[in-house]
C-alpha positions, 0 to 999 in steps of 0.5 A: 499500499502506498502512503504519503511521507509523514515526517520531514526527518526522512528527507533530512536523513538523505545526505543531499537534502540534509542542509536544506531549510525546513521550508525546502524540505516541506516542498520536497515532502509535498511531492514525495511518496513512501513505498514499502517494497518486499524482498524480491520486488522489482521497482523498475526494469532495464528499458522501462520508461523512466518517470521517477527517481527514488531514495532508500529510506530503509533496506537495500536495493540492487541495481543491475544490468544484463549483458548481451550473453545474459550475465547479470552485473551488479552495479551497486547496492543502494542503502539508506539515503542513496538515490537511484533511477535519476538518470532519466531526470530532465532528459526522459528516456528509459532506465538503463538498469534494473532495481530490485529490493534484496531485502524488505525495504522502504523507498521514497518516490519523487516523480520526475515532472514534479521535481522539474517543476519544483527546481524551476522555482527553487535554486537551492533544491536545484543545486541539491539535485545537480549534486546528486547527478554529479556524484552519480557521474563520478561513480559511473566513471569508477565502475567503467574503469573497474570493468575495463582496466582492472582484474578481479583483485583490483575491482575487489580492492576498489570496492573496499576502498569505496566502502572505507570512504563512504561508511568506514569508521577510523579505529586504532587498528585501521578502518572498520567497515560494516558489510552486511552483504552476502559473499555473492552480492560482493562478488556481483559488485566485483564482477566475479564469482563467489568462490573467487572473491572469497579467495581474494578476501582470504588472501588479503586477510593472510597478507595482513591487509585486512581482517575479516570478521562477521559482517565487517572487515577491518582494513589494516593497510589502506596504502597496500589496498590502493596499490592493488588498483 
């Protein structure tokens, strides 16, 4: 069942909107819809006409593409505060990838037409949207570089470095990263097999670069990880 957003704090938790004044958040609130989605639910498919952008309130959303030979490539796992589906904003067209809930989640939907009307009237909100698009362009550049120029070890290192930058917590022993993804999900992100990424992570652990734990990884040697790129 679709229901309207009840509180502005949902929008405040989205990094791109966190510094907006309450008045600006209220405008976004008025065009936002909160949708609960069950695990396995497809939010949109590759090739579907793009009509809205989405933010993750809770849960995880997998963004993936299917190659010409039918192999699935996971582009990214979206978590709380992340945005997806924004590529069709302003220019229309079709979604370039598929979005699927990999656990029970809640997402915020903002229709493209409503956003476009809003930013024409509010430059501060327009700037927030521009930042969203700029960050996504930067991320896509990294994805292309990973797939085109790096082997599975380099791609795995790149993913760990991204996790360290986006969610890492500095400790005396290194950078602690909470990773509640299954090995297969990590393998999909790295464009490799579950067995291979398990082997790569185990070797990094033996070499003292990382320390594997339950649902977490401690990055002990950041510089050595960077060299693997």
